[in-house]
N, C-alpha and C positions, 0 to 999 in steps of 0.2 A: 100209804104203806102199812098203817096200823092194822087194818083187817087181814092183810097178808101175814104179818107177824103173829097175830092171834091164831090164825089158821095153822100156821106152822107149830105153834105152841100146843095147840089142841090135838095135833096129829104127829107126834114125835117120831113115829116109825114109818112115815111115808115121805116120799119126795113130793113136795107140794109145789104146784105150779101157780104163779100169781093169778089172782082173780081178775076179771075184766078182760080187756083186749090187749094187755101187755104180753110180750113174748120176747125171747132172746133175739137180739139184733145181730145175727150172724153175718149178714151182708155188710154191716158196718164194722164190727169188731175184727173181722179177718183182715180187711185192708188196712185198718188203723193200727193194729197191734202185731198180727202175725207177719204181714207183708214186709215191714221194715226189718224184722228179725231174719226173714229168709233172704232178703236182698243183701244184708251185710254178712251173714254167716255162710250161706251155701257156696258162694264163689271161693271163699277162703278154704272151706273144708274140701272142696273139689281139688284145689291146688295140692292139698295134702293127701289126696287119694281117699278121702273119707266121705261119708254120706250124712245128711241131716236127718234126724229122726224127729217126727212130730206126732204127738199123741192127741187125738181129738175124739169126741163122742160121735155116735152115728148121726145125730141131728145136725151137728156142724158140718160133718163130711158130706151130708146130702145136699148142702147148700153150695158146694163147689161145682158150679155149672160148667159142664164140658171138660172136666178133668180127665185127661187121657192116661191110661195105664201103660207103664213100661213093663214088659214081661219079665225082665231079668234085672236083678239088683245092680249088676255091673254096668248097666246102661242108664241107671237112674241117678238123680241128684238127691231125691227126698224119699224116705221111707215113712209112710203114714201108718201109724198104729191106731186102728179104729177100735174103740171100745163101746160096750153097751152096758146098761144097768140091769142086773139080775137080782131078784128078791131072794134073800137067803135068811130064812127064819123071819125075824121081825125087823130086818134091816136090808140094805142094798149093798151090793158089791160090784165092782167093775169087772167085766169079763171081756176077753178078747173077741172081737167080731171078725176082723180081717186085717191083713197087711196089704198095702197098696203102694206101688212104686210109681213115681212120676218125675218128669224133668222140671227144672226151675221155670223155664219160659212158659210152659203150658200151665203150671201152677199159678203164675202171676195172672194169666188170662182168666183162670177159673176163679181166683179171688176177687178180681175187679170186674169180671164179666157181668153176668146178669142180663136179663132181657128188659130193656127200658119200655115203660108204658107209652102209648101214643099220647100226645099232648091232650087230646080231647078226653081220653079216659082219666088222665091225671086230674084235669080240671073238674070233671064230673065227680070224682071222689072227694075233692076239696069242697065243692058245692054241697054235696050230700052231708059232709061233716058239719059244715056251717049251718045247714038247715036243722040238723039234729041238735045242735047246741042252742040255737035260738029259741 
């Protein structure tokens, strides 16, 4: 992590992405953190005639595989407020990208879905990593 912190320190006016092959693990954090919140709150809010609002950035939203849009808020359970990063002078600000409505059941599928790798491809990736480390 030290090189990343040094890079951030040397570029205070930029959003710095970690060096190397690390990347945000949206496919893990959504099911682990967001999913339990939705499962506990959306049904209760629906009983009260309310909607759940979720704010995420474009990168996270792009990872929601197969999320189907509901055309009208009255038929939705969740309103997604998708934001993007825009440079403003020497810094960044959040800007509205879009608003997207969905149902809870489809959202659960999108958060846990994904396309699994065939076993052969998965094993080949592991072998390649083991070879590069050795």
